[in-house]
C-alpha positions in Angstrom: 10.0 4.0 52.9 9.5 0.9 50.8 5.8 0.7 52.0 5.3 4.3 51.0 6.8 3.7 47.6 4.7 0.6 47.1 1.6 2.5 48.1 2.2 5.2 45.5 3.0 2.7 42.8 -0.3 0.8 43.5 -2.2 4.1 43.7 -0.7 5.3 40.4 -1.6 2.0 38.8 -5.2 2.1 40.0 -5.5 5.7 38.9 -4.4 4.7 35.4 -6.9 1.9 35.4 -9.8 4.1 36.5 -8.9 7.2 34.4 -11.3 8.2 31.7 -9.7 7.7 28.3 -10.6 9.5 25.1 -11.6 6.1 23.7 -11.8 2.6 25.0 -12.1 -0.7 23.0 -13.5 -3.3 25.4 -13.5 -7.0 25.6 -11.9 -7.9 22.2 -9.4 -10.5 21.3 -6.3 -8.3 21.0 -3.9 -9.8 18.4 -0.6 -8.0 17.9 1.8 -9.7 15.5 4.8 -7.9 16.8 4.6 -9.2 20.3 2.4 -12.3 19.5 -0.1 -11.1 22.1 -3.4 -13.0 21.6 -5.7 -12.5 24.6 -8.9 -10.8 25.5 -8.0 -7.3 26.7 -9.3 -3.7 27.0 -7.5 -0.9 25.2 -7.5 2.7 26.4 -6.5 5.5 24.0 -5.4 9.0 24.9 -4.1 11.8 22.7 -4.1 9.6 19.6 -2.0 6.9 21.2 -2.5 3.6 23.0 -2.2 4.4 26.6 -3.0 1.1 28.2 -3.7 -2.6 27.4 -5.2 -4.4 30.3 -7.6 -7.1 31.5 -9.2 -4.6 33.9 -12.3 -2.5 33.0 -11.7 0.9 31.5 -14.0 3.9 31.0 -13.7 6.4 28.1 -15.5 9.2 26.4 -16.1 6.9 23.5 -16.8 3.2 24.4 -16.5 0.7 21.6 -17.5 -2.9 22.4 -15.5 -5.6 20.8 -16.6 -8.8 22.5 -16.3 -11.7 20.0 -14.2 -9.6 17.7 -10.5 -9.4 16.9 -8.8 -6.1 17.8 -5.8 -5.7 15.5 -3.4 -2.9 14.5 -4.8 -0.9 11.6 -4.0 -2.3 8.2 -1.2 -0.6 6.2 -1.6 -0.6 2.4 1.7 0.1 0.7 0.1 0.2 -2.8 -3.1 2.3 -3.0 -3.6 4.4 -6.1 -6.9 5.7 -4.7 -5.7 8.8 -3.0 -9.1 10.6 -2.5 -11.6 10.4 0.4 -14.0 8.6 -2.0 -11.4 5.8 -2.3 -10.4 6.1 1.4 -14.0 5.4 2.5 -13.9 2.0 0.8 -10.4 1.3 2.1 -11.5 2.2 5.7 -14.4 -0.3 5.5 -11.7 -2.9 4.5 -9.8 -2.2 7.8 -7.2 0.1 6.3 -5.8 3.0 8.4 -2.8 4.0 6.2 -3.0 4.0 2.4 0.2 4.9 0.5 1.0 5.5 -3.2 4.4 3.9 -3.5 4.4 2.0 -6.8 4.0 4.9 -9.3 4.4 7.8 -6.8 3.5 11.4 -7.4 5.2 14.0 -9.6 5.0 16.9 -7.0 5.4 15.4 -3.6 5.0 18.6 -1.6 1.9 19.6 -3.5 0.3 16.2 -3.0 1.0 16.2 0.8 -0.3 19.7 1.2 -3.5 18.9 -0.7 -4.4 16.1 1.7 -3.2 17.6 5.0 -6.1 18.0 7.4 -8.6 16.6 4.9 -7.9 12.9 4.8 -9.8 10.0 6.3 -6.7 7.8 6.3 -2.9 8.3 6.8 -1.3 9.0 3.5 2.1 9.4 1.8 3.9 8.7 -1.5 7.1 8.1 -3.3 8.7 10.5 -5.8 7.6 9.3 -9.3 10.6 8.3 -11.4 8.2 8.0 -14.4 7.0 11.6 -14.2 10.3 13.0 -13.3 12.2 11.3 -16.1 9.6 12.8 -18.5 10.3 16.4 -17.4 14.0 15.7 -17.4 14.1 14.9 -21.1 15.5 17.9 -23.1 12.8 17.8 -25.7 10.0 18.3 -23.1 11.7 21.0 -21.0 9.5 23.8 -22.3 6.3 21.7 -21.9 7.3 20.7 -18.4 7.4 24.2 -17.1 4.0 24.0 -15.5 4.1 20.4 -14.3 3.9 21.2 -10.6 0.4 22.6 -10.8 -1.2 20.4 -13.4 -1.7 16.7 -13.0 -3.2 16.6 -16.5 0.0 18.2 -17.9 2.1 15.7 -16.1 0.0 12.8 -17.5 0.3 14.2 -21.1 4.0 14.6 -20.9 4.6 11.2 -19.4 2.6 9.6 -22.2 4.7 11.3 -24.8 7.9 10.4 -23.0 7.3 6.7 -22.4 9.2 5.5 -25.4 12.0 8.0 -25.0 15.4 7.2 -23.5 17.7 9.4 -21.4 21.0 9.8 -23.2 22.3 13.3 -22.3 24.3 13.6 -19.0 22.4 16.8 -18.3 19.2 14.8 -18.4 20.5 12.5 -15.7 21.5 15.5 -13.7 18.1 17.0 -14.0 16.5 13.7 -13.1 18.6 13.4 -10.0 17.9 16.9 -8.9 14.1 16.5 -9.5 13.9 13.2 -7.6 16.0 14.5 -4.7 13.6 17.5 -4.5 10.8 15.1 -4.0 12.7 13.3 -1.3 13.3 16.6 0.5 9.6 17.4 0.3 8.8 14.1 2.2 8.8 11.3 -0.4 9.0 7.7 1.0 11.6 6.7 -1.6 11.4 6.3 -5.4 8.5 4.8 -7.3 9.9 3.1 -10.4 7.1 1.6 -12.6 9.1 1.1 -15.8 6.9 -1.4 -17.5 4.8 1.8 -18.3 7.7 3.6 -19.9 9.9 1.1 -21.8 12.1 3.8 -23.1 13.9 3.6 -19.7 17.0 1.5 -20.6 18.6 -1.0 -18.3 21.4 1.6 -17.8 18.9 4.2 -16.7 17.3 1.9 -14.2 20.7 1.0 -12.8 21.6 4.6 -12.5 18.4 5.2 -10.5 19.4 2.4 -8.2 22.8 4.1 -7.7 21.0 7.3 -6.9 18.7 5.6 -4.4 21.7 4.0 -2.6 23.6 7.2 -2.5 20.5 8.9 -0.9 19.8 5.8 1.3 16.2 5.5 0.2 14.2 2.5 -1.0 12.9 1.8 -4.5 9.4 0.5 -5.0 9.1 -1.1 -8.4 6.7 -2.4 -11.0 9.3 -4.4 -13.0 10.0 -4.2 -16.7 7.8 -7.1 -17.8 6.0 -10.1 -16.6 9.1 -12.4 -17.0 11.8 -14.0 -14.9 14.5 -12.0 -16.6 12.9 -8.7 -15.6 12.8 -9.9 -12.0 16.5 -10.9 -12.3 17.3 -7.4 -13.5 15.9 -5.8 -10.4 17.4 -8.3 -8.0 20.8 -7.9 -9.6 20.6 -4.1 -9.5 19.8 -4.4 -5.7 22.8 -6.8 -5.3 25.2 -4.6 -7.3 24.3 -1.3 -5.5 23.1 -2.4 -2.1 19.8 -0.5 -2.6 16.7 -1.4 -0.5 14.1 -2.8 -2.9 10.4 -3.6 -2.8 8.8 -5.4 -5.7 5.1 -4.7 -6.1 2.4 -7.3 -7.0 4.7 -10.3 -7.3 1.6 -12.4 -8.4 0.9 -10.5 -11.6 4.5 -9.9 -12.4 5.4 -13.6 -12.1 2.3 -15.4 -13.4 3.1 -19.2 -13.7 6.8 -18.5 -12.7 5.8 -17.5 -9.2 7.3 -20.5 -7.4 10.7 -19.7 -9.1 10.4 -16.0 -8.5 9.6 -16.5 -4.8 12.6 -18.8 -4.5 14.8 -16.2 -6.1 13.6 -13.5 -3.7 13.9 -15.8 -0.7 17.4 -16.7 -1.6 18.4 -13.1 -2.1 16.9 -12.2 1.3 18.8 -15.0 3.0 22.0 -13.7 1.6 21.4 -10.3 3.2 19.8 -8.3 0.4 17.1 -5.9 1.6 14.3 -7.1 -0.8 10.6 -7.4 0.0 7.5 -8.0 -2.0 3.7 -8.0 -1.9 0.7 -9.6 -3.6 -3.0 -9.0 -3.8 -5.5 -11.8 -3.3 -7.3 -11.8 -6.7 -6.8 -13.6 -10.0 -7.2 -10.5 -12.1 -5.2 -7.3 -12.6 -6.2 -3.8 -13.6 -4.5 -1.0 -15.5 -5.1 1.7 -18.2 -6.0 0.3 -21.6 -3.8 3.0 -23.2 -0.7 1.7 -21.3 2.3 0.0 -22.9 1.1 -3.3 -21.5 -1.4 -3.4 -24.4 1.2 -2.5 -27.1 1.2 -4.9 -30.1 1.8 -8.5 -29.1 0.0 -8.2 -25.8 -2.1 -11.4 -26.4 1.0 -13.5 -26.7 2.9 -11.9 -23.9 0.0 -12.2 -21.4 -1.5 -15.4 -22.7 -5.0 -13.9 -23.0 -7.3 -12.5 -25.7 -9.9 -9.8 -26.0 -12.6 -11.7 -24.0 -10.3 -11.9 -21.0 -10.2 -8.1 -20.8 -13.1 -6.3 -19.0 -14.0 -2.6 -19.5 -14.4 -1.1 -16.0 -17.0 1.6 -17.0 -19.6 -1.0 -18.1 -18.3 -4.4 -17.0 -18.4 -5.7 -20.6 -15.8 -8.1 -21.9 -14.0 -6.7 -24.9 -13.9 -7.7 -28.6 -11.4 -6.7 -31.2 -13.6 -3.8 -32.2 -14.3 -2.5 -28.7 -10.7 -2.9 -27.7 -9.7 -0.6 -30.6 -12.3 1.9 -29.7 -11.5 2.0 -26.0 -7.7 2.0 -26.6 -8.1 5.2 -28.5 -10.5 6.7 -25.9 -8.5 5.6 -22.8 -9.8 4.3 -19.5 -9.4 1.4 -17.1 -9.7 -2.4 -17.7 -9.5 -5.6 -15.7 -7.4 -8.4 -17.0 -8.4 -12.0 -16.1 -5.2 -14.0 -16.4 -4.0 -15.5 -13.1 -4.7 -18.9 -11.6 -5.9 -19.5 -8.1 -2.9 -21.7 -7.2 -0.6 -18.8 -8.0 -2.3 -16.6 -5.5 -2.3 -19.4 -2.9 1.4 -19.6 -3.3 1.9 -15.9 -2.6 -0.6 -15.7 0.3 1.1 -18.7 2.0 4.6 -17.3 1.6 5.8 -16.0 5.0 7.7 -13.1 3.5 5.1 -11.8 1.0 3.1 -8.9 2.3 -0.5 -8.1 1.1 -1.2 -4.8 -0.6 -4.2 -3.9 -2.7 -3.0 -2.0 -5.8 -6.3 -0.3 -5.4 -7.3 1.8 -8.3 -8.5 5.4 -8.4 -12.2 5.6 -7.3 -14.7 4.4 -9.9 -17.9 2.4 -9.0 -16.9 -0.4 -11.3 -13.3 -0.5 -10.3 -11.4 -3.7 -9.6 -12.8 -5.2 -6.3 -9.3 -5.1 -4.8 -10.0 -1.4 -4.3 -12.5 -2.2 -1.6 -12.0 -5.8 -0.5 -8.3 -6.9 -0.5 -7.9 -7.2 3.3 -11.3 -8.7 4.1 -10.7 -11.2 1.3 -7.4 -12.2 2.9 -9.1 -12.7 6.3 -12.4 -14.2 5.1 -11.5 -16.3 2.1 -7.8 -17.2 2.5 -7.7 -17.5 6.3 -11.2 -18.6 7.5 -12.6 -20.5 4.5 -9.6 -21.9 2.7 -7.1 -22.0 5.7 -4.2 -21.1 3.3 -2.5 -19.4 6.3 -3.2 -18.7 10.0 -4.8 -15.5 11.2 -1.8 -14.1 13.0 0.4 -14.6 10.0 -2.2 -12.9 7.8 -2.4 -9.9 10.2 1.4 -9.7 10.1 1.4 -9.3 6.4 -0.8 -6.2 6.6 0.5 -4.6 9.8 4.0 -5.1 11.2 5.6 -6.3 8.0 4.7 -3.1 5.9 5.5 -1.0 9.0 9.0 -2.4 9.2 9.5 -2.0 5.5 9.1 1.7 5.9 10.7 2.4 9.2 14.2 3.2 7.9 12.8 6.0 5.7 9.8 6.9 7.9 10.6 6.6 11.6 7.0 7.4 12.5 6.1 3.9 11.2 7.8 2.5 14.3 4.5 3.5 16.1 2.2 1.9 13.5 1.4 -1.6 12.6 1.5 -2.8 16.3 -0.6 -2.6 19.4 1.5 -1.6 22.4 1.5 1.3 24.9 2.8 4.4 23.1 1.9 3.2 19.6 -0.4 5.3 17.4 -4.0 4.4 18.0 -4.6 3.0 14.5 -6.9 0.1 15.3 -9.1 -2.3 13.3 -11.9 -4.3 14.9 -13.4 -7.1 12.9 -15.5 -10.2 13.3 -13.4 -13.2 12.3 -16.5 -15.3 11.6 -18.1 -12.8 9.4 -15.4 -10.7 7.7 -15.5 -11.0 3.9 -15.2 -8.9 0.7 -18.4 -8.1 -1.0 -17.1 -6.1 -4.1 -17.2 -8.2 -7.3 -16.0 -8.0 -10.9 -19.6 -8.0 -12.1 -21.1 -5.4 -9.7 -18.2 -3.3 -8.8 -17.3 -1.7 -5.4 -19.1 -2.2 -2.1 -18.1 -2.1 1.5 -16.6 -5.2 3.0 -18.7 -7.0 5.7 -17.5 -7.8 9.2 -15.4 -4.7 9.8 -17.0 -3.1 12.9 -14.7 -0.3 14.0 -11.7 1.4 12.3 -9.8 4.0 14.4 -7.2 6.4 12.9 -4.9 8.2 15.3 -7.4 7.6 18.1 -10.5 8.8 16.1 -13.2 6.4 14.8 -13.7 6.7 11.0 -15.9 3.5 10.9 -18.1 2.8 13.9 -20.5 -0.1 14.2 -19.9 -0.8 10.5 -20.9 2.7 9.4 -18.9 5.6 8.1 -18.4 8.4 10.6 -19.2 11.4 8.5 -17.0 14.5 8.1 -14.1 12.9 10.0 -10.5 13.5 8.7 -7.9 12.3 11.3 -5.4 11.0 8.6 -1.9 12.3 8.9 1.1 12.6 6.6 3.6 9.7 6.5 6.8 11.5 5.7 10.2 10.3 4.5 13.1 11.5 6.6 15.6 12.2 3.8 15.9 16.0 4.6 16.3 15.5 8.4 18.9 12.7 7.9 21.2 14.8 5.7 
């Protein structure tokens, strides 16, 4: 009996080895930060999942060669404002397989998810936008907000009008809670709280939002009140007082020269059991709308820069007092050159800081982080500068963001890692050649050295080229409704 059982086990094993898979990645250096696997292996994919990882030869309907390449879990970008396939194509060529809008969020979660379902290159998802939802909760905008679900422009207009307004009426808080909860029911991945863009949100309002998030057991993703230590302390204290799960976006641009202190504060809070995470992008310039509150009177003193440090995205020109006034009235995107390389080094080297792009909506001259964040991490900070080792860098863009989301999105337990049963989101790159090519002067371009990118078992980049008319991206949904 034992011999018979052994025979069937061996036969089954050999059958699995010899089966034809939907897709095979052959001969690559498989690096999985979750398990610390770092060996040459072949990967077989079936039905959108990793079916086998082995040193034996495999055959598949699609054969991708990866000799001399690193085979890693697909990169997860927690902070991607570019939520179109134009933006996705640049992200895919940067190794990204999942691109999420978590900082600002979206005003109509269900509408957003439906609009991209079945028509997205990458996996996608979003938070419920506190900024938009507070605007439509204000009594004075109730009539205007009636059509907000179907009009992005209307939402933008109302949000601009409401940014200096404060919630004062208990009914406004009730409306805000109901509206945000509706977004969670529709599949939001938490709450996006970007309150530097609406300074009318008082400290009490933000604290009440933390209380709501804790009651609902969902995370807050926040762009803090200002680029100061006290603004960072506000959010850490709110998390401590309420027990809310907190993610602080782009710690580099929110901390500036105080980044050593800020990272120490976050590390200390984490060691005391607070669920606080953070991220940074590997560039010394930021980007935002010129009409935003960041450029309200006194911005030069607050940011330590002047007109010449601000670059107009549409033309690449550096601004003057006169052009700043013109474009401020017109509206559009700018790039702000105001960080030092050593501040970015500090963030990249920190073991608990993730990497996310803060990629902007598609425009040819957009900030290069929209196309090159992850390749810059691997090429410039790992290979050239040796600021951190490759496996640690991969963890920052795979398993760490996946774990950040797992409590609200259980499907992320099958992303950000390479193991049997995981979703076949895979990035294959040349560690000797990978680099970002987008620049502040010339705008966006595809990164170099990213050979293959696979989303749910389907190649979207193959041999360094876009696979046309391919939309395997799936929704990443919050589980608020199912957990009630």
